[in-house]
C-alpha positions in Angstrom: 103.2 85.2 73.1 106.7 84.1 74.1 107.8 83.3 77.7 111.5 83.5 78.5 113.5 82.7 81.6 115.6 85.8 82.3 118.1 87.0 84.9 116.6 88.8 87.9 118.4 92.0 86.9 117.4 91.9 83.2 116.0 95.3 82.2 112.5 94.0 81.3 112.3 92.1 84.6 113.3 95.1 86.6 110.8 97.3 84.8 107.9 94.9 85.2 108.7 94.4 88.9 108.8 98.2 89.4 105.4 98.5 87.8 104.0 95.7 90.0 105.3 97.3 93.2 103.8 100.7 92.1 100.4 99.1 91.5 100.5 97.3 94.8 101.5 100.6 96.6 98.5 102.3 95.0 96.1 99.5 96.0 97.3 99.5 99.6 98.1 103.2 99.9 101.7 102.5 101.0 105.1 101.4 99.6 105.5 99.3 102.8 103.1 96.6 101.9 105.6 93.7 101.6 104.5 91.2 104.4 107.5 89.0 104.1 111.1 89.3 102.9 111.3 90.8 99.5 112.7 88.6 96.8 116.3 89.2 95.7 118.6 87.8 93.0 120.1 85.6 95.7 116.9 83.8 96.6 115.0 83.6 93.3 115.8 80.4 91.5 114.0 81.3 88.3 112.3 84.4 86.8 110.2 84.6 83.6 109.0 87.4 81.4 106.1 87.2 78.9 106.6 89.0 75.6 103.8 89.9 73.2 103.9 89.4 69.4 105.7 92.8 69.0 108.4 91.8 71.6 107.1 94.0 74.3 107.5 92.7 77.9 104.0 92.4 79.3 104.2 90.1 82.3 106.5 88.4 84.7 106.7 86.0 87.6 109.4 84.3 89.6 110.1 81.4 91.9 111.8 81.3 95.3 112.9 77.9 96.8 111.4 77.2 100.2 112.8 73.7 100.7 113.8 70.8 98.5 110.3 70.1 97.3 108.5 73.5 97.6 108.7 76.8 95.9 107.0 80.1 96.4 105.6 82.1 93.4 106.7 85.7 93.6 106.2 88.9 91.7 103.5 87.7 89.4 102.4 90.7 87.3 100.8 91.5 83.9 100.6 95.0 82.6 97.0 96.3 82.6 96.8 96.6 78.8 97.8 92.9 78.5 95.4 91.5 81.0 93.0 88.9 79.6 95.6 87.8 77.0 96.7 84.6 78.8 100.0 86.1 79.8 99.6 85.3 83.5 98.6 81.7 82.8 101.6 81.3 80.5 104.0 82.7 83.0 102.5 80.6 85.8 102.7 77.6 83.6 106.4 78.2 82.9 107.0 78.5 86.7 105.2 75.2 87.3 107.0 73.4 84.5 110.4 74.6 85.9 109.5 73.4 89.3 108.2 70.0 88.1 111.4 69.6 86.1 113.4 69.8 89.3 111.2 67.3 91.1 109.4 69.8 93.3 106.0 68.7 94.5 104.2 71.9 95.5 104.1 75.6 95.0 102.9 78.2 97.5 102.1 81.8 97.2 100.8 84.8 99.1 98.6 87.6 97.8 96.8 90.4 99.5 93.2 90.6 100.6 92.6 93.7 98.3 93.5 91.7 95.2 90.3 89.8 94.2 91.5 89.3 90.6 94.6 87.6 91.8 92.6 85.3 94.1 90.3 84.4 91.2 93.2 83.7 88.9 95.0 81.5 91.4 91.9 79.6 92.3 91.1 79.0 88.6 94.7 77.8 88.2 94.2 75.1 90.7 95.6 76.7 93.9 93.7 76.2 97.1 93.7 78.4 100.2 96.0 77.3 103.0 96.8 78.7 106.4 99.4 81.5 106.1 102.9 80.1 106.1 106.3 81.3 107.0 106.7 85.1 107.2 103.0 85.5 106.4 101.8 83.8 109.6 99.8 86.4 111.6 99.5 88.8 108.6 95.8 89.6 108.5 96.1 91.1 105.0 97.7 88.0 103.5 96.0 85.2 101.8 98.1 82.1 101.1 97.5 79.4 98.5 99.1 76.1 97.4 99.1 73.8 94.5 100.4 70.2 94.5 102.3 69.6 91.2 
């Protein structure tokens, strides 16, 4: 498996994010399930895509800067047929390495209350539950996590 930093608008990144949003819409029964401001090319500082041995894009994740020391993990996704391959851990590792390399000291993220697999993954990856932050404050469906780097 290979992890590459790509542009926000790279075709594989766009495709994977569209698949992620479609899956979230199915889980929540609406396309209006974004509790905070959606990420854009203007506010994402890094975006990564995981490629399998055949060169197929199978997972992605990005990073939004919150302040000089904190980032927010956004748009983590692994295609269903690639789950369990380590793609998510490799993408998250690339995000964390990128953040550490810039002197950032913590990463935060939000996931939904109907995503138990995501909660398990982040908890296994060293993220701990925190009070909802920023745009997620007061969002009953949001679960927020943080990891000190």
